[in-house]
C-alpha positions in Angstrom: 16.2 -16.5 15.0 15.8 -16.2 11.0 16.9 -13.0 10.1 14.6 -10.5 8.2 15.2 -8.0 5.6 12.9 -5.0 5.6 12.1 -3.3 2.5 10.8 0.3 2.2 9.5 1.8 -1.0 10.1 5.7 -1.4 9.7 8.4 -3.6 9.9 12.0 -1.7 9.3 10.7 1.7 11.4 13.2 3.8 8.5 13.4 6.2 8.2 9.5 6.9 11.6 8.4 6.5 13.1 8.7 9.5 10.2 7.2 11.5 9.7 4.3 9.7 12.9 3.1 9.5 13.0 3.7 13.0 10.4 1.4 13.5 12.0 -1.2 11.4 15.0 -1.2 13.5 14.8 -4.6 14.4 15.3 -6.0 11.2 18.9 -7.2 9.9 18.9 -5.5 7.1 16.8 -2.2 6.0 16.3 -2.1 2.4 15.5 1.6 0.7 14.0 1.5 -3.1 14.0 4.6 -3.9 12.3 6.1 -7.2 14.8 9.3 -7.7 13.2 11.1 -4.6 14.3 14.9 -5.0 13.6 16.3 -1.8 16.2 14.8 0.4 14.7 10.9 1.6 17.6 9.5 -0.5 20.3 11.0 1.0 19.0 10.8 4.7 18.1 7.1 3.5 21.5 6.8 2.9 22.4 8.0 7.0 20.2 5.5 8.1 19.5 2.4 6.4 21.4 -0.4 5.7 21.3 -0.4 2.0 19.9 2.2 -0.4 19.0 1.2 -4.4 17.2 3.3 -6.9 15.1 2.8 -10.1 12.8 5.2 -11.7 9.2 4.4 -10.8 6.9 2.7 -13.3 4.6 1.4 -10.0 4.2 -0.2 -7.4 4.1 -3.9 -8.2 6.8 -3.4 -10.4 9.2 -1.5 -8.0 8.6 -4.0 -5.4 9.2 -7.0 -7.5 12.2 -5.3 -8.7 13.4 -5.0 -5.1 12.6 -8.2 -3.5 15.0 -10.7 -4.8 17.7 -8.2 -3.5 16.9 -8.7 -0.1 19.8 -10.3 1.5 17.8 -12.4 3.7 14.9 -14.9 3.2 12.3 -13.3 5.2 11.1 -9.9 4.0 9.0 -7.6 5.8 7.7 -4.8 3.5 6.8 -1.2 4.9 5.0 1.5 3.0 6.9 4.6 4.3 3.3 5.7 5.3 3.2 2.7 7.8 4.6 2.1 11.1 5.5 -1.5 12.8 4.3 -0.8 16.4 5.9 -2.4 19.3 3.4 -4.9 19.4 3.9 -6.0 15.8 7.4 -5.9 16.3 7.4 -8.5 18.9 4.8 -10.5 17.1 6.8 -10.7 14.2 10.4 -11.3 16.2 8.5 -14.5 17.7 7.6 -15.9 14.4 10.9 -15.6 13.0 12.3 -17.2 16.1 10.1 -20.6 15.1 8.7 -20.1 11.9 5.7 -22.9 11.2 7.4 -24.7 8.1 4.2 -24.7 6.1 3.6 -20.9 6.0 5.4 -18.5 3.2 3.6 -15.0 4.2 1.3 -13.5 6.7 -1.9 -11.0 6.1 -1.0 -8.1 8.5 -4.0 -5.7 10.1 -3.5 -2.2 9.3 -5.1 0.8 11.9 -6.0 3.3 9.2 -6.2 7.1 9.8 -7.3 9.9 7.9 -7.5 13.8 8.4 -6.0 13.3 11.7 -8.3 10.3 12.9 -8.7 7.0 13.0 -11.0 5.4 10.9 -13.4 2.9 12.3 -15.8 2.2 9.7 -15.8 3.5 6.0 -14.8 0.1 4.2 -11.0 0.5 5.8 -12.2 -1.8 9.3 -10.3 -4.8 8.0 -8.0 -3.3 5.8 -5.3 -5.9 5.8 -2.0 -6.4 3.5 0.5 -9.1 3.3 3.9 -7.8 4.2 5.7 -10.4 6.1 7.0 -13.4 3.7 9.3 -15.5 2.2 11.5 -13.7 -0.5 11.7 -16.9 -3.0 7.9 -17.9 -2.4 6.3 -14.8 -3.0 5.8 -11.5 -5.5 3.4 -9.2 -6.6 0.7 -9.6 -9.1 1.3 -7.4 -12.0 -1.8 -4.6 -11.4 -0.8 -1.0 -11.7 -2.8 -0.3 -8.6 -4.0 -2.3 -5.5 -1.7 -5.2 -6.3 -1.2 -8.3 -3.5 1.3 -10.6 -3.0 1.2 -14.0 -5.1 2.0 -16.8 -2.7 3.1 -20.2 -3.5 2.3 -21.7 -0.2 -0.3 -21.1 2.8 -1.0 -17.7 4.1 -1.1 -16.8 7.8 -2.5 -13.9 9.6 -0.8 -11.7 12.5 -2.8 -10.8 15.2 -1.4 -6.9 15.9 -1.6 -4.3 13.3 0.7 -1.9 11.2 0.0 2.1 11.9 -1.1 3.5 8.5 -1.7 7.4 8.0 -1.7 7.7 4.4 -3.1 11.2 5.0 -0.9 14.7 4.4 -2.7 17.2 3.3 -6.2 17.1 1.9 -5.4 18.1 -1.4 -2.1 15.7 -1.5 -4.6 13.3 -1.3 -6.5 14.2 -3.9 -3.5 14.3 -6.2 -2.8 10.6 -5.1 -6.3 9.5 -6.1 -6.1 11.1 -9.3 -2.4 9.2 -9.9 -4.2 6.0 -8.9 -7.5 6.8 -11.3 -5.0 7.0 -14.0 -3.3 3.9 -13.3 -6.7 2.0 -12.8 -7.9 3.5 -15.9 -4.8 1.0 -17.9 -5.9 -2.1 -15.3 -9.2 -1.2 -16.2 -8.8 -1.0 -20.3 -8.7 -4.8 -20.8 -11.3 -5.5 -18.7 -14.3 -3.0 -19.2 -16.5 -3.3 -22.4 -18.4 -0.2 -23.9 -18.7 2.8 -21.5 -22.1 3.7 -20.7 -23.6 6.2 -18.1 -23.8 3.2 -15.7 -19.7 3.5 -15.5 -20.3 7.3 -14.6 -23.2 7.7 -12.7 -24.2 4.3 -11.3 -20.5 3.2 -10.0 -19.7 6.3 -8.8 -22.9 6.4 -6.8 -22.1 3.0 -5.5 -18.7 3.5 -4.4 -20.6 6.5 -2.1 -23.6 4.2 -0.8 -20.8 1.2 0.3 -18.7 3.3 1.8 -20.7 5.6 3.8 -24.2 3.5 4.2 -23.4 -0.3 3.7 -20.1 0.1 5.4 -21.0 2.5 8.0 -18.6 5.4 6.8 -21.5 7.7 8.2 -20.2 6.8 12.0 -16.7 8.2 10.8 -18.4 11.4 10.9 -16.8 14.0 9.2 -13.9 11.9 7.8 -16.8 8.7 6.8 -18.4 11.2 4.5 -15.8 12.7 3.0 -14.0 8.9 2.8 -16.9 8.1 0.6 -17.0 11.5 -1.6 -13.6 10.8 -2.7 -14.5 7.1 -3.7 -17.0 7.9 -5.4 -14.6 10.8 -7.2 -11.8 8.4 -7.7 -14.5 5.9 -9.4 -16.0 8.8 -12.0 -12.0 9.2 -12.7 -11.4 6.2 -13.5 -13.8 5.7 -16.4 -13.6 9.4 -17.7 -9.3 8.8 -17.3 -10.3 5.2 -19.6 -12.3 7.5 -22.1 -9.3 9.4 -22.5 -6.8 6.9 -22.8 -9.2 5.0 -25.6 -10.0 8.2 -27.2 -6.1 8.9 -27.1 -5.6 5.6 -29.5 -8.0 6.2 -31.9 
């Protein structure tokens, strides 16, 4: 069987670190990439992981691209701290590593998303997937501040089983996270967005809500779906407010 390195990026994830490491215990190397946590994550990871390395956090893609070349093994499974590898996914990954197709260098993995204590079935999250199993020397993340995906030099496959994903801790923490995302997105959008108009501050946030809640059937997820739609509108609005502030501060 081909050997596997599991990479786990962390930053104050004491509430997640034990469970996420346990879910990748089948990996030959568990590499934790910590951004100088202050809540005990680093110390706990040292007890449980094969290796722990530290680096100041810039943005997700930068952190992961720095970590990938440091993996000991060719095949990498990258798992965020708020994700878990299910037993079914573990078995599927092990089967692939036993006899990997020669032409495939990476695999899409779907995610079972949970929010506010409930499984999200619609709301634009239904077909959520990420590339998380890949060959070290053939893949890297695109250079974006938010929602960067793997660029693969080769064919990409699709796994049948999914990651368990629960990004929600408390509502306040989630709103804080959305504010951080809006700040990072403002930097990404600066180069590709022209003059800011009411279209950006009114129409696009409204469309964000309408798309998630109506077009993508968020109403079928009840209060959770309405909340996701509202937060989507909020983060779009804040993205352009922060872009306006960014440009104003440069003048």
